[in-house]
Every structure is written in C-alpha cells, then in structure tokens.
C-alpha positions, -999 to 999 in steps of 0.1 A, spaced: -280 633 615 -266 623 583 -276 583 592 -312 595 594 -311 616 561 -291 580 547 -320 561 562 -352 586 547 -335 588 515 -333 550 511 -365 546 529 -381 572 500 -366 550 475 -389 525 483 -366 493 479 -391 464 468 -384 441 494 -392 473 518 -424 481 505 -437 451 500 -432 437 537 -444 476 544 -475 465 527 -477 430 543 -475 446 580 -501 470 568 -526 444 557 -518 424 588 -524 457 607 -556 464 591 -575 433 588 -568 436 632 -582 472 627 -611 452 605 -619 428 630 -623 456 656 -648 476 631 -667 449 623 -674 439 658 -677 474 667 -702 475 640 -724 446 646 -724 452 686 -737 488 676 -758 482 644 -776 450 657 -769 445 691 -781 483 702 -803 492 668 -779 523 658 -783 533 624 -758 529 600 -743 559 598 -740 562 635 -723 527 640 -701 531 611 -690 564 623 -679 552 655 -664 518 648 -645 537 623 -628 557 647 -624 526 668 -603 513 641 -584 541 630 -574 548 664 -560 511 667 -546 512 630 -526 546 637 -511 532 665 -495 504 652 -488 513 617 -468 544 630 -448 523 653 -442 488 633 -451 490 595 -437 526 587 -411 529 625 -414 563 622 -402 587 647 -427 615 633 -444 638 656 -478 618 673 -499 654 667 -489 658 634 -492 622 620 -522 621 637 -536 656 619 -525 642 586 -547 609 591 -574 631 605 -568 652 573 -575 621 555 -609 606 572 -620 649 568 -628 638 532 -631 598 534 -655 597 564 -686 622 550 -679 605 515 -681 570 526 -710 574 553 -726 593 524 -725 567 506 -728 539 527 -761 554 538 -774 556 499 -766 523 494 -782 506 526 -813 531 525 -817 517 486 -816 481 499 -777 471 498 -771 442 523 -752 469 552 -722 442 555 -718 441 521 -717 479 523 -690 480 550 -670 452 536 -664 476 504 -657 509 519 -630 487 548 -616 477 510 -616 511 496 -604 524 526 -573 497 531 -558 510 500 -561 548 502 -550 547 536 -524 531 524 -511 549 497 -515 585 522 -496 570 550 -469 561 529 -470 585 506 -480 619 524 -481 615 559 -448 590 569 -430 599 533 -398 616 547 -397 599 584 -398 560 574 -377 537 592 -364 566 616 -376 550 653 -355 531 678 -370 498 664 -356 511 627 -322 524 644 -320 488 664 -323 470 628 -300 489 616 -270 488 643 -279 447 637 -275 445 598 -240 466 605 -232 441 631 -240 411 607 -226 429 574 -195 436 596 -187 408 625 -151 426 630 
C-alpha cells in the first residue's frame, strides 16, 4: 500500500518530465480520436446529410470512447474504477456537449464553416478535457495500473542492479 501511496504522491507533485510526457501522450491519443471524430462527422454530415448537431453528437461519442480507453490505460496509467472514471468524464461532457453543440449550431446557422467550427470546438475540448482528466478524474490514481507498476519495478532494478 505504501508503494501505491508514494507513487500517487509523486504523480500528484506533477514532475515536469512526467507531466510533459502525459501531455504528449494525451495529444497523440487525442489526435487519433480527432481523426475518428472528423471522419465520423464528415461521413454523417456530408455523406448522410445529417444536421450539424446530430453529426457532431454521434462523432463526439465515438471519439470520447476511444480517447477514454487509451488515456486511462496509457497516459494516466490508472487503475481507477472504470465506472467511476467514466462517470466523471460523463459529467465533464454533460457540461461540454450542450455548450459546444449549441455554440456550433449557432455559429453554423450564422454562416460559419462547419469544418472550422468543428476544429475550434475540438481544440477547446482537447485543452479542457486534459486538465479535467489530469486534475479531477485521475488526480489521485495516476501511475497505479499494471503498466506503471512494471515500469517502477524496471526502474528500481536498473537503479540497483545487485
């Protein structure tokens, strides 16, 4: 138990290199989720001619599920209870989705380019979601899963080769 507490305490301190690495991984996974969201949006909006709000909503759900799965396991390396973590992410999207859907609909109804609105919304989502996940969802469970434990064990063995 002490090992887990020490790791969580170190993670909470947010060492510069660790935080930068988390931000980079989050960025890469978000980029892959962004590809899914854009592809889904384009298919639904342009291919099926669905309205902006519906295309955006479906594409957003697809990208959130993808992003949540990878960020929990690899970016934050958390063993946090999945339903609890999903509930917290759901609460974030309970606020973000209506605001971004309404804002996107308002902008596109006023003549703004749908693709530019989508990209702007995705950038706001990227920054706010990283901060929410890092400091709310996983704040006390960073580096607690099996991947993090193996990495710590390897580091310990390299530091003390005897």
